[in-house]
BADREN-567787 format. One record per residue: x, y, z of N, C-alpha, C in turn; residue in one letter. Coordinates in steps of 0.1 Angstrom, whole numbers, plus 2048, in hexadecimal, padded with zeros to 3 digits. Example, Ala and Ser with C-alpha at 12.3 -4.5 7.8 and 13.67 -1.06 7.14 Angstrom:
BEGIN
8847C784E87B7D384E8847DF84EA/8807EA8478897F584788180084FS/
This chain:
BEGIN
0D18FA2450DD8F624D0D98F225BM/0D18FA2620CD8F62700C58EA271L/0BE8E62660B68DA2660BF8CE267T/0CC8D02630D58C42640DC8C4272E/0D98CD27B0DF8CD2880D88C3290L/0E08B92950DA8AE29D0DE8B12ABE/0D48B22B40D68B52C20D28A82CAI/0DC8A42D20DA8982DA0E28992E7A/0DC8922F10E38922FE0F08892FDE/0FA88D30310688530410687D311L/10687030F10686731B11285D31BT/11885A30F12385130E130858310R/13985131614785631814E85B30BD/14C8533011538562F414D8632EED/1408652F01398712EB13E87D2F3D/13F87B30014488630915288A305L/15B8803031688822FF16988A2F2A/1618872E916088E2DC15C89C2DDA/15489F2E814F8AD2EA1598B52F2A/1638AF2F816C8B73001738C22F9Y/1788C12ED17F8CC2E71768D92E6P/1698D62E31608E12E115D8E72EFL/15B8DF2F91598E43071658EC30CM/1718E830817D8EE30C17E8FD307A/1779002FC17690E2F716F917301E/16691130815E919313165917320L/16990B32316E90833117D903330R/18690C32C19490732B19B902337P/19690534319C90034F1998F2352R/18F8EC34B18C8DE34D1958D6344V/19D8CD34B1A68C534319F8B933DR/1A58B533119F8A932A19E89D332A/1A889A33A1A888E34319E88E34EE/19889A35118E89C35C18089E356D/17F8A034A1728A534416789B346F/16988E34215E88434315A882352I/16388135B16087F36915988B36EA/15C89736A1558A336F1478A436AQ/1458A035D1388A035712F89535FV/13588A36112E87F36912A884377R/13388B37D12F89038B12489A38AA/1248A33801198AC37E10C8A537AQ/10D89B37210189336E0FA88D37AQ/1028893840FC8843900F388E398R/0F689B3950EE8A639B0E48AC391E/0E28A53860D78A937C0DC8B0370G/0E98B136E0EF8B83620ED8AF356Y/0E98B534B0E88AE33E0F08B6333R/0F78AF32B0FF8B63200FA8B2313L/0F68BC30B0F18BA2FD0FB8BE2F4L/0FC8B72E91058BB2DE0FD8BD2D1A/0FF8C82CA0FA8CB2BD1048C82B3G/1028BE2AB10C8B92A11088BC293S/1118C028B1108C327D11A8BB276F/1168B326C1208AB2651278A126DG/12189C27812689228113089728BG/1328A528C13B8AA2971338B429FR/1368B52AC12F8BF2B51348CD2B1P/12A8D62AF12C8E42AC1278ED2B8V/11E8E72C01198EF2CB1168E52D7T/1188EA2E31158E22EF10D8EA2F9L/1048E43000FD8EA30B0FC8E1317A/1018E53221008DE32E0F68E5337G/0EC8DE33C0E18E43440DC8DB34FY/0D48E13580CE8DA3620C18E0366R/0B88D936B0AC8DE3710AF8E137FV/0AB8ED3840AF8F13910A38F8398S/0A38F93A50999013AC0A19093B7I/09E9163B70A491F3C10999293C5T/09C92F3D10929383D60919453CDL/09C9493C709C9553BF0969533B1V/0989473AC09394539E08893B39DR/0859343A707B9293A708091E39EG/07791639907C90A39107F910383R/08B90C37E09091237209A90836BH/09D90A35F0A79033580B390C357L/0BF90735D0CB91035D0D590A353F/0DA91334B0E490F3410F2912347V/0F990734A10690835011090B345D/10F90533911990632E111907321D/11591131911091230B11C917303L/12090F2F912B9132F112890E2E2V/12C9172D912C9132CB13B9152C7T/14090C2BF14D90C2BA15091A2B4A/15B9202B715E92D2B215D92E2A2A/16192329C16092328D152922288S/14991F29013B91C28C131927291E/13693129812D93B29E127943293Q/11B94829611495128C10B948282G/10B93B28410393327B0F692E281K/0F393328D0E69302930E692329CG/0F291D29E0F29112A60EF9142B5Y/0F591F2BA0F29222C80E39252CBG/0DE92C2C10CF9302C20C79232C1T/0CB91A2B80C390D2B70C49052C4A/0D09052CB0D18FE2D70C99052E2M/0C89122E20C09182EC0B19152EAL/0AD9142DD09F9102DA09C9022DFH/0A68F92DE0A48EC2E30A38EC2F2R/0AB8F42F90AA8F530709C8FB30CL/09790430408A90930707F8FF305A/0818F62FB0778EB2F90788E2305E/0848DF30A0858D631607F8DC322I/0818E932407B8F032F06C8F032EA/0678F33230588F33200528E5324R/0598DB31F0548CD3220548CA330A/05D8D033805E8CE3460558D734EE/04E8E03470458E934E04D8F5355G/0598F735006190235506090F34CI/05E91A35305B92634C06892F348E/07392C34F07F93534C08B92D34BR/0949323420A292D3400AB938345V/0B493434D0BE93D3530CC93934EY/0D594234E0E493F34C0EC94B351L/0F8949353102954356109956349D/10A96334511096633811D96D33AS/12696A33113297333012E98032AR/13598A32D132997327134996317D/13D98E31313F98D3041349862FDT/12B97F3041209782FE113980300A/11398B30710799230B0FE9952FFR/10499B2F40FD99E2E80F59922E2T/0FC9872E20F597B2DD0E99782E5F/0EB9772F20DF9732FB0D497E2FAY/0D798A2F90CD9942F80C69932EAE/0CD9902E00C698E2D30BD9822D3Q/0C09782DA0B896C2DB0AC96F2E3V/0AC9792EC0A197D2F40A397C303G/0AF9793080B19793160B098731CF/0AC9873290AC9933310B899333AT/0C099D3390CC99D3420C89A334FM/0CD99C35A0CB9A03680D79A836CN/0D69AE3770E19B637C0EA9AF386T/0E79A23890F099B3920FD99738BS/10799739211499338D119987394I/11B97C38D12097039412E973399P/13196E3A513E9703AB1419643B4C/14E9633B71529583C015E95C3C8Y/1629543D116E9563D91749483DCI/1819473DD18793B3E11859393F0E/18192E3F417E92B40218B92E40BV/19692B4051A392D40C1A593C40FA/19E9454091A095340B19A958418A/19294F41F18C95242C19494D437F/19795544119E95044D194949455D/19693C45818C93445F18B93846EP/19494047319494448118D951483H/18D95A47918896747B17A969475S/17696146C16996246516996E45BG/17597445A17697F45017F97B445D/17D98243A18697F42E193985431K/19E97E42D1AB98342F1AD990427K/
């Protein structure tokens, strides 16, 4: 079955549009009418979107970028990884991670990083990821009072 999984980078607008319903499973806040423009903006900053297709339709997607930070050094960062809910457990996500590891290896990169939802932790641990103790967090800029320098 996995030998029939075709993984290719999505570069054409019509391919991106076809991938939107699957990406929306992971990123429901992204609206269909904004999806292609947002991907294009991210691509200008090095983002690449791969689709794993089976039977001519995307069943798994991975968005990634090569990055360098003080804490992680040069690494491949997976921004988005999703397998269709109806296709989970068939090895597609694992196959996509193997492809990402091949890309990293070809680039001379030693580590792949991602931020995981708690619900996906078991999957990533089974694949071999090491979980760190950092917790991604954010704050709305509007929550800061520009006059006091303190959070409201």
